N, C-alpha and C positions, 0 to 999 in steps of 0.2 A: 851606834851612832858614828856619824860621819866626821871628816875634819872641821876643822876653825874654817869658817868664810872670812876671806880676806875683805878689805874694804875696797870698795872701787878706785883704782889708780886714779889720781887728779879731782876725786869728787869733793867739793868744799862746800859749805855752806854759806848761802850769799847773806851776808852781813848787812847789805844794803837794802835787800827785800824787804818789803811789809809783811811777807809772810812770816810768820813765827817760827823760829828754829826748830823747836821740837815738830812740827808738821813737815817743815821742809826733809826732816829726817826719815819721819814717817813715810814721805810719800817716796823716799828714796829706796827705803826697805822693801818698802809695797812692792815697787816696780822691780827690784834686784827677783824677789818672791814669785810674783805674776808672767816675766820674763824667762822664768826656768834657772836663771842663772846662781838662785842660791836654794838648794835642794830642800826638803821633807827630811827633819830631823839633824840637818847641820847646825852647828852652833855657832852662834854670832860670838862676835868680840866681845869682850868684858867692856862695864860701862866704862871705865878706864881708859881702855884703848880706843873707845869712841872719844871721849874727851879729848884725849891725847890729840889723836890724829886728824879730828874736828876743830879744835879749839874751841869747845861749846862746855857747858856745867854739866856735870851729873842730873842736875834737875831736868836737862833739856832731853837727855837720854830716857832716863826714867819716863816721863809724860809721855813719849815717845813709844817706847814700850809697853808701856801699859793700855795705851789706846790700842795698839795692835794686837795684843794679848785680850783685851776685850773684846776685838772684832774676830777672835781664834785663828789669826797666822802666825803666836809666838806661844812658846809655851815656857814657863821659868822652873827649873828642877833645883829645890836650895843645895847649895854647896857644889852643885854644877854648871849652873851658868843658862843662858836663856837660847831656844832652841827653834827653829822653822817647824810650827805644827804640820800635822800629818792633814793631806785636804779632806775636806768632813766629805762624806756620803751623800750627795743631791738627789731629792726625791722625783 
């Protein structure tokens, strides 16, 4: 497993936006994965780190992570953390 992923410098949740916080976070994480800034098997920051750095609740972080897990972008290992999933082979 690779090093922990740093959150983007200056990234903030737009609290004035009508877009839900969890969706903003989800889009940010997805953009980092798809742009190649965050690589397969890298560890994401903890829920607490996301909460502290972005001034959002744990519920927001959990919902964003859960949706990305359901879409196959993230995996979680109990006691270890959340990681970028290996890309699935496409047929």
